[in-house]
N, C-alpha and C positions, 0 to 999 in steps of 0.2 A: 580471533574472529572467526566467528562462523560462516556459512555458505552466503554467498551473494547471488540473488535470484533477480533477474531481470524483469521489472513490472512495467515493461513497455517504454518504446522509443530510446533504449540505450539507458534508463535509469534504472539502478540498482539498490536493491534494500539487503542490511543482513539480517539474516533469517533468526539469529539469537535474539534481535529486539523487538521481534513481532510479537505482539499480544494477541490481537484477533484482527480477523479480515471480515468486514460486512457489506452489504449491499447498501447504496445510499438511497434507496426508495422511501424509508419511514421519516415520521417528522422528528423523532429525538434523534436520528443520525444527522438530519440537516441542522437541526440545533446544534450539534455536537461540531460540525464542520464551521458553523459560523462562530461560535464562540472560540473555536482554535483559530480562526481568521483573525478575530478581534484582537486575541491575546498575542499573536504571531508566531503560533505552534503549527501553521498549517502550510504543508508543501504539495504544491500542484504539480504532479508529474503527468497530468494528462496531456500536455501540449495543445491544450485548444479544443481536445475532444470533449465527448460527453464522457462524464464520468460514471464508471461501472462498477467500483469497488472503493473501499474507504478502510486505509490500513491504518490502526492504532499502535503506536510504539510504545517500550517500556518508559521512555523518556516524557510519556504523553504527549509526543509529534503525532500530527493527524498528515497521513499521506494519501493523496487522491490518485487513482490508476486509471487507465481507459480501458483496461484488461479486467474480463469478468472474474469473479472470486472463483470459479470453476479453472480457469485457465490459470490462475496463480495458485490454486491448491495442487494441481498438475506440477505446476514446476516448484514448488515447495516440497512435494513427495518423490522428486526425481525422475518425473515422467517426460522431462525436457532439459534442453542444456542448462548446466548450471557452471557458475565461476567458482572455483575454490582458490582462496589463498590461505596459505598456512604459515 
């Protein structure tokens, strides 16, 4: 198991499973979110806040986060506290 990164509000994601982190502003991304919601492959980790980033994983699961992609990138690159399990 790889590093677990906090994606906001105590929610963690395995960095080995992340394919892409994108901003939710474009129409294709909004369609991806809607399709994932319909197929049951959407995880909303925003705790009711505005979605600022969309994370797509290797299992085609889409995860919504209230943190910006820049903040998440910093955490993925180790510029913030991470949780390691080996």
